[in-house]
C-alpha positions in Angstrom: 124.4 100.4 116.8 125.5 96.9 117.5 122.6 94.8 118.5 120.2 97.2 116.9 117.6 95.8 114.5 118.2 96.0 110.8 115.3 98.5 110.3 116.9 100.8 112.8 120.3 100.7 111.2 118.7 101.3 107.8 116.7 104.3 109.1 119.7 105.9 110.8 122.0 105.5 107.7 119.3 106.9 105.4 118.9 109.9 107.7 122.7 110.3 107.9 122.9 110.2 104.1 120.4 113.1 104.0 122.9 115.1 106.1 125.6 114.2 103.7 123.9 116.6 101.2 124.9 119.4 103.6 128.4 118.1 104.0 130.2 115.1 105.4 130.9 117.0 108.7 127.2 117.1 109.5 126.8 113.4 108.7 129.8 112.4 110.9 128.6 114.7 113.7 125.1 113.1 113.6 126.5 109.6 113.7 128.9 110.5 116.5 126.2 112.1 118.6 123.9 109.2 118.1 126.6 106.8 119.1 127.3 108.8 122.3 123.6 108.8 123.1 123.1 105.1 122.5 126.2 104.3 124.6 124.8 106.5 127.4 121.5 104.6 127.2 123.3 101.3 127.4 125.1 102.4 130.5 122.2 104.2 132.2 118.9 102.8 130.8 116.7 103.9 133.7 118.1 107.4 133.7 116.3 108.4 130.5 113.3 110.7 130.8 110.0 109.1 131.3 108.0 112.1 130.2 106.1 110.3 127.4 105.6 107.0 129.3 102.1 107.9 130.6 101.1 109.8 127.4 102.0 106.9 125.1 100.8 104.3 127.7 103.9 102.3 127.1 105.4 100.9 130.3 109.1 101.6 130.5 109.2 104.1 127.7 112.2 106.5 128.0 113.9 109.0 125.8 117.2 110.7 125.7 117.7 113.9 123.6 120.8 115.1 121.8 121.5 118.3 119.9 123.1 118.8 116.6 123.4 122.5 115.8 120.0 124.0 116.2 118.2 120.6 115.8 117.1 118.4 118.7 116.7 114.7 118.3 115.0 112.2 120.6 116.0 108.5 120.9 113.1 106.6 122.4 113.6 103.2 123.9 111.9 100.8 126.4 113.4 99.7 129.6 112.8 96.0 130.2 111.7 94.8 133.7 115.3 93.5 134.3 116.5 97.1 133.8 118.1 96.7 130.3 117.2 98.8 127.3 
């Protein structure tokens, strides 16, 4: 989450803390999967799905999903004109 805004970090840690109630393994798994997903986005920003770009009318909107058990999470981001996320 380096380079992420403070509000994003706070939201992620708050959500991860909620997983801690079910056990530290779930919290660690959530943070690990999120890290893998954000690393993938950094390496391949244009490869994320653009499914919601036209629906939300946000140019460059992409998302990448990850699974944690039976739950699915979406990380939404915007690709800048220079191709960075």
